[in-house]
Backbone as a ProteinNet text record, in pm:
[ID]
protein_1_A
[PRIMARY]
MAVCQGVVVHKAPTTTSYALLGLLRIKPWTTYELAKQVQRSLGWFWPRTERKLYDEPKHLVALGLATATEEHTGNRPRTVYKITAKGRGALRAWLSQPSEPSVFESEAMVKLFFADAGTL
[TERTIARY]
86.4	-4.7	87.3	74.4	124.4	20.4	60.4	-33.7	34.4	-46.5	5.2	-100.7	-103.3	-147.4	-272.9	-205.7	-323.6	-407.4	-404.1	-492.1	-416	-514.6	-431.2	-423.9	-311.5	-306.4	-311.3	-344.1	-325.1	-231.4	-135.2	-31.1	-126.9	-123.7	-179.2	-134.3	-252.8	-177.3	-66.7	-8.6	111	64.1	205.3	142.4	184.6	213	153.7	28.3	-49.6	-181.6	-296.4	-208.6	-284.2	-258.9	-146	-170.8	-257.5	-247	-342.7	-475.9	-516	-631.1	-689.3	-595.6	-610.9	-667.1	-577.4	-604	-772.9	-782.1	-916.1	-1027.7	-972.7	-1086.9	-1130.1	-1029.1	-1060.7	-1126.2	-1096	-1175.8	-1110.7	-1208.4	-1161.9	-1045.4	-935.1	-828.1	-794.3	-757.9	-662.6	-479.6	-450.9	-316.8	-215.6	-269.2	-137.1	-137	-273.1	-296	-298.8	-314.9	-251	-95.9	-50.5	139.3	167.7	71.6	154.2	70.3	-19.3	-75.3	27	89.3	212.2	286.9	362	506	499.7	344.6	314.6	334.1	277	211.8	308.5	321.7	307.4	499.8	499.5	654.8	729.5	746.7	845	892.9	765.8	864.8	808.6	758.9	710.5	735.7	834.3	868.5	892.2	797.9	783.2	833.1	808.3	860.7	746.9	745.4	608.9	619.5	609.8	631.8	532.1	598.9	513.5	385.7	382.6	212.3	140.1	212.4	102.7	46.4	126.7	60.3	-22	50.3	-91.9	-243.2	-317.2	-458.7	-498.1	-399.1	-475.5	-463.1	-394.2	-374.7	-499.7	-537.4	-652.6	-788.9	-771.9	-915.1	-928.3	-766.4	-809.1	-854.2	-811	-816.2	-982	-1078.8	-1181.9	-1215	-1057	-1011.6	-1059.9	-1099.6	-1114.3	-1212.5	-1260.5	-1273	-1264.7	-1241.1	-1164	-1292	-1305.5	-1407.7	-1366.4	-1380.2	-1299.4	-1379.9	-1358.2	-1424.2	-1287.4	-1390.6	-1320.9	-1316.2	-1169.7	-1162.8	-1096.1	-1225.4	-1204.7	-1208.1	-1102.2	-1088.4	-1007.9	-1003.8	-892.3	-952.4	-915.3	-975.8	-900	-905	-876.2	-955.5	-854.2	-916.8	-936.2	-1027	-1064.6	-1069.4	-987.7	-1017.4	-1091.1	-1171.4	-1262.5	-1250.5	-1198.9	-1222.7	-1365.7	-1378	-1528.3	-1526.7	-1656.5	-1671.6	-1586	-1528.8	-1447.9	-1292.9	-1302.3	-1164.9	-1141.1	-1264.1	-1288.1	-1255.9	-1291.8	-1304.4	-1155.5	-1061.8	-975.5	-904.4	-892	-831.2	-810.4	-962	-988	-879.2	-937.2	-817.5	-720.8	-641.3	-480.8	-463.3	-560.8	-508.5	-519.5	-624	-592.5	-489.4	-398	-280.8	-186.6	-116.8	36	82.7	169.4	300.7	423.5	466	616.8	742.8	800.2	940.9	968.8	1003.2	1057.7	1178	1193.7	1374	1406.9	1526.9	1606.1	1735.7	1794.9	1918.2	1972.9	2035.6	2137.6	2278.5	2331.6	2467	2529.6	2477.2	2533.1	2543.1	2462.6	2487.3	2572.2	2573.2	2737.3	2838.6	2871	3001.2	3016.6	2884.9	2931.1	2945.6	2874.6	2955.5	3108.1	3134.1	3341.4	3372.7	3300.9	3360.4	3504	3530.1	3683.8	3783.1	3771.9	3844.1	3924.4	3846.1	3864.8	3771	3794	3725.1	3599.1	3516.9	3353.7	3400.7
-140.7	-12.9	138.7	234.6	338.1	460.7	550.5	722.6	759.1	843.2	898.4	1041.5	1178.1	1241.5	1267.4	1193.7	1177.9	1067.1	1011.9	885.2	786.2	645.3	521.5	432	393.6	320.5	204.7	75.6	-77.5	-99.4	-221.3	-255.1	-375.9	-420.8	-500.8	-656	-738.5	-883.1	-930.3	-1019.2	-1043.9	-1230.2	-1268.4	-1464.8	-1523.4	-1457.1	-1503	-1443	-1363.4	-1281.9	-1381.9	-1454	-1546	-1684	-1744.8	-1845.4	-1844.2	-1760.6	-1753.3	-1742.9	-1680.6	-1679.3	-1833.2	-1920.2	-2041.7	-2131.5	-2131.3	-2167.3	-2133.9	-1995.3	-1975.9	-2012.6	-2057.6	-2098.4	-2216.8	-2312.5	-2422.7	-2436.6	-2315.9	-2305.6	-2164.8	-2133.8	-2035.6	-2024.7	-1961.4	-1993.2	-1871.8	-1857.5	-1763.3	-1731.5	-1644.4	-1612.3	-1707.3	-1763.6	-1878.4	-1997	-2031.8	-2143.2	-2131.3	-2005.4	-2002.8	-2057.5	-1929.8	-1967.9	-2107.3	-2163.3	-2305.1	-2428.2	-2412.6	-2493.5	-2440.3	-2288.2	-2266.5	-2348.5	-2339.3	-2424.8	-2552.9	-2603.4	-2799.5	-2813.6	-2725.5	-2750	-2710.5	-2525.8	-2433.8	-2394.1	-2442.9	-2370.4	-2471.7	-2545	-2651.1	-2618.7	-2525.2	-2453.5	-2286.7	-2260.2	-2116.9	-2038.2	-2058.2	-2046.3	-1863.2	-1825.3	-1728.6	-1698.1	-1597.1	-1527.7	-1544.5	-1593.7	-1583.9	-1470.5	-1377.1	-1219.4	-1186	-1236.8	-1200.1	-1260.7	-1366.1	-1451.2	-1405.1	-1347.1	-1290.5	-1147	-1101.2	-985.6	-983.2	-1069.2	-1078	-1074.8	-1120.9	-1164	-1042.6	-924.1	-765.3	-702.9	-750.5	-700.8	-727.1	-910	-939	-850.7	-787.8	-764.7	-633.1	-570.2	-403.4	-421.3	-502.2	-494.6	-563.6	-575.1	-699.4	-804.2	-888.5	-1022.6	-1158	-1037.7	-1193.8	-1062.2	-1153.2	-1064.3	-1133.8	-1026.8	-1058.6	-1058.3	-1176.4	-1208	-1234	-1174.6	-1220.5	-1301.4	-1435	-1487.6	-1550.3	-1624.8	-1636.8	-1782.6	-1805.3	-1927.5	-1912.6	-1966.2	-1926.4	-1784.5	-1713.3	-1574.8	-1466.5	-1593.8	-1555.3	-1472.5	-1374.8	-1333	-1381.7	-1437.7	-1515.2	-1444.7	-1389.8	-1303.4	-1446.2	-1466.4	-1571.4	-1501.6	-1546.6	-1464.9	-1613.6	-1524.7	-1604.3	-1534.9	-1596.1	-1525.6	-1496.5	-1369.5	-1313.8	-1377.3	-1317.4	-1346.8	-1272	-1176.9	-1080	-1202.8	-1225.6	-1327.4	-1412.4	-1543	-1625	-1572.6	-1485.4	-1433.8	-1377.3	-1310.4	-1267.9	-1373.4	-1530.8	-1606.9	-1688.4	-1693.6	-1778.6	-1649.2	-1546.1	-1474.5	-1520.1	-1500.5	-1511.9	-1638.9	-1736.6	-1912.6	-1905.5	-1852	-1847.4	-1752.7	-1685.9	-1619.8	-1703.1	-1721.8	-1757.5	-1675.8	-1793.9	-1750.9	-1689.8	-1632.2	-1599	-1688.4	-1675.8	-1776.8	-1798.1	-1908.9	-1972	-1985.3	-1880.7	-1879.8	-1994.5	-2015.1	-2125.8	-2105.2	-2066.8	-2058.1	-2169.7	-2225.8	-2344	-2328.1	-2280.7	-2281.8	-2419.2	-2506.1	-2660.9	-2682.9	-2650.2	-2650.8	-2566.8	-2473.4	-2350.9	-2447.6	-2506.8	-2625.3	-2738.8	-2772.8	-2898.2	-2864.1	-2753.8	-2722	-2671.4	-2643.7	-2587.3	-2715.8	-2853.8	-2959.9	-2976.3	-2995.9	-3035.6	-2908.9	-2755.2	-2713.9	-2747.8	-2783.8	-2899.4	-2975.3	-3005.8	-3134.1	-3092.9	-3193.9	-3125	-3234.1
-14.4	-5.2	-0.8	-58.9	-44	-72.7	-44	-49.1	-144.9	-240.8	-371.3	-330.8	-329.1	-301.4	-229.5	-76	-7.3	9.7	-160.1	-159.3	-142.2	-52.4	-86.1	-159.7	-224.8	-329.1	-277.1	-331.8	-312.4	-446	-411.7	-500.6	-532.6	-672.5	-765.4	-665.5	-705.4	-631.7	-709.6	-590.3	-661	-669.8	-723.2	-728.4	-631.5	-442.4	-330.4	-293.7	-355.9	-334.2	-385.1	-503	-593	-532.9	-443.8	-365	-282.5	-256	-51.7	-174.6	-213.3	-248.8	-320.6	-416.9	-401.4	-264.6	-150.9	-23.8	22	27	64.9	15.5	-105.9	-212.2	-150.7	-106.9	-25.5	122.8	226.4	283.3	373.9	466.2	515.7	615.5	661	695.2	807.7	932.9	1015.1	910.7	981.8	906.9	935	1072.4	1136.4	1048.2	1035.2	958.4	815.7	720.6	625.3	591.2	706.7	681.3	684.8	791.4	806.8	675.2	619.9	479.6	380	356.4	268	295.1	427.7	441	438.3	416.1	456.2	260.1	191.2	76.6	-41.3	-49.2	-145.2	-137.2	-17.2	75.1	-55	-89.4	-145.7	-303.6	-328.2	-503.7	-484.1	-364.6	-331.4	-212.7	-146.7	-6	-10.8	147.8	154.9	301.8	344.9	496.4	546.4	720.3	780.9	760.1	784.1	787.7	644.5	522.8	411	376.1	460.4	475.1	587.1	676.9	771.2	688.9	656	594.4	487.4	388.5	257.4	298.5	376.9	372.4	395.3	500.3	530.1	372.7	257.5	134	75.6	98.1	-7.3	52.2	168.5	212.4	180.9	124.3	109.5	4.1	-117	-271.4	-280.5	-162.8	-129.4	-209.9	-274.5	-254.3	-154.7	-53.7	66.4	152.2	289.8	390.2	529.9	627.9	765.7	852	916.1	1060.2	1177.5	1317.8	1423.1	1464.7	1491.8	1602.2	1688.2	1792.6	1958.6	1976.3	1999	2017.4	2207.2	2303.6	2427.6	2444.3	2501.6	2512.9	2440.8	2357.1	2236.5	2093.7	2043.6	1922.4	1833.6	1673.3	1552.8	1463	1364.2	1238.1	1165.2	1076.5	985	851.8	731	627.1	539.4	421.8	325	200.8	102.5	-80	-81.7	-138.3	-188.2	-337.4	-349.2	-477.9	-597.4	-562	-592.4	-626.7	-530.8	-511.1	-580	-584.8	-677.1	-788.2	-869	-1027.4	-1036.5	-926.4	-978.1	-990.3	-911.4	-908.7	-1025.1	-1072.1	-1215.8	-1343	-1328.3	-1436.8	-1466.9	-1286.8	-1291.6	-1361.4	-1333.4	-1369.7	-1499.9	-1575.8	-1716	-1769.8	-1706.9	-1792.4	-1807.6	-1891.4	-1908.4	-1797.5	-1722.7	-1626	-1701.1	-1600.5	-1613.5	-1612.3	-1727.1	-1727.2	-1599.5	-1542.1	-1473.9	-1450.4	-1290.9	-1246.7	-1181.6	-1190.1	-1121	-1078.7	-980.1	-941.7	-823.4	-826.8	-725.4	-758.1	-664.6	-626.4	-674	-611.6	-649.8	-752.4	-917.1	-943.7	-1042.7	-994.9	-1030.6	-1027.8	-904.3	-838.4	-953	-982.5	-1026.2	-1209.7	-1225.8	-1365.4	-1384.3	-1271.5	-1263.7	-1205.2	-1146.5	-1095.5	-1142.9	-1302.5	-1327.8	-1283.3	-1197.2	-1181.8	-1042.5	-929.9	-817.8	-780.7	-615.1	-584.7	-491.3	-488.4	-424.2	-297.9
[MASK]
++++++++++++++++++++++++++++++++++++++++++++++++++++++++++++++++++++++++++++++++++++++++++++++++++++++++++++++++++++++++

């Protein structure tokens, strides 16, 4: 989110935004549950810091792609996020677009490439 001439401007959704929308399409989650689910599933090929995962649901709400509802577990409040119809449409539209070219970096592969220059 940025402020431009006194107007709040929300940045466009990122791949991480859409990844969380995909999870919210399955069921409503808290930020803690979303972060754990990303680590268990998407984290193998889309690793993100917990901080990023905890901030992103608020961004989805600001864009109208998700709603936030406060619930109580005992005395502890927790915010549960749920995808909106607009969020479902945005996810569908994003899924229909071609993906950016994949980027793969591996220090181990660079060392392997030059393995004849030394020992591993």
